[in-house]
C-alpha positions as CSV (number, residue, x, y, z in Angstrom):
1,M,-47.7,-83.4,-21.3
2,T,-45.3,-82.4,-18.3
3,Q,-45.4,-83.3,-15.0
4,Q,-45.7,-80.2,-12.7
5,P,-43.5,-80.7,-9.7
6,I,-45.4,-81.1,-6.0
7,A,-44.5,-77.9,-3.3
8,K,-42.7,-79.6,-0.8
9,R,-44.6,-79.1,2.4
10,S,-42.9,-77.7,5.5
11,S,-42.6,-80.1,8.9
12,W,-43.2,-76.9,10.5
13,P,-46.5,-76.6,12.5
14,R,-48.6,-74.2,11.0
15,V,-48.4,-71.8,14.7
16,L,-44.6,-71.7,14.0
17,R,-44.7,-70.2,10.3
18,R,-43.7,-66.5,9.9
19,G,-46.8,-64.8,8.7
20,L,-48.9,-65.1,12.5
21,L,-45.6,-64.5,14.4
22,E,-44.3,-61.6,12.4
23,N,-47.4,-59.9,13.1
24,I,-47.3,-60.3,16.9
25,A,-43.7,-59.2,16.6
26,I,-44.8,-55.9,14.7
27,A,-48.0,-55.6,17.0
28,L,-45.5,-55.7,20.7
29,I,-43.6,-53.2,18.7
30,G,-46.1,-50.9,18.3
31,V,-47.3,-51.3,21.7
32,G,-43.6,-50.6,23.2
33,F,-44.2,-47.6,21.2
34,L,-47.1,-46.3,22.1
35,M,-46.2,-47.2,26.2
36,L,-43.1,-45.0,25.3
37,F,-45.1,-41.6,24.6
38,Q,-47.8,-41.8,26.5
39,P,-47.8,-39.0,29.9
40,F,-50.2,-41.1,32.2
41,A,-48.9,-44.1,33.5
42,L,-45.0,-44.3,34.9
43,V,-45.4,-48.4,34.5
44,L,-46.0,-48.2,31.4
45,Y,-43.3,-45.9,30.2
46,T,-41.2,-48.6,32.5
47,Y,-41.7,-51.2,30.3
48,S,-41.9,-49.8,27.2
49,F,-37.9,-50.3,26.1
50,I,-38.5,-53.9,27.5
51,T,-41.6,-54.0,25.0
52,M,-40.3,-52.5,22.1
53,L,-36.7,-55.1,22.5
54,V,-38.3,-58.3,23.1
55,G,-41.1,-57.2,19.3
56,T,-37.6,-56.8,17.9
57,V,-35.7,-59.8,18.9
58,M,-39.0,-62.0,18.2
59,F,-39.1,-60.0,14.6
60,I,-35.3,-61.1,13.8
61,V,-35.9,-64.9,15.1
62,V,-39.1,-65.2,13.5
63,S,-38.0,-63.8,10.0
64,K,-36.1,-67.2,9.7
65,F,-39.0,-69.4,9.9
66,P,-40.5,-70.9,6.6
67,E,-43.6,-69.1,5.4
């Protein structure tokens, strides 16, 4: 009978793992996209690029985190 290797547990906190934070980053990109193409409020249009930029940078950084 062979012994199976024990899975190495990550020392990262569960909140800082990739799954949830990637979904938040994708949601930020989507919200920024909707803000860019809505015709109602100039304030939303003004901050749409910043919102998409933050979501994109967050996605790039979070994609390096362990699962």
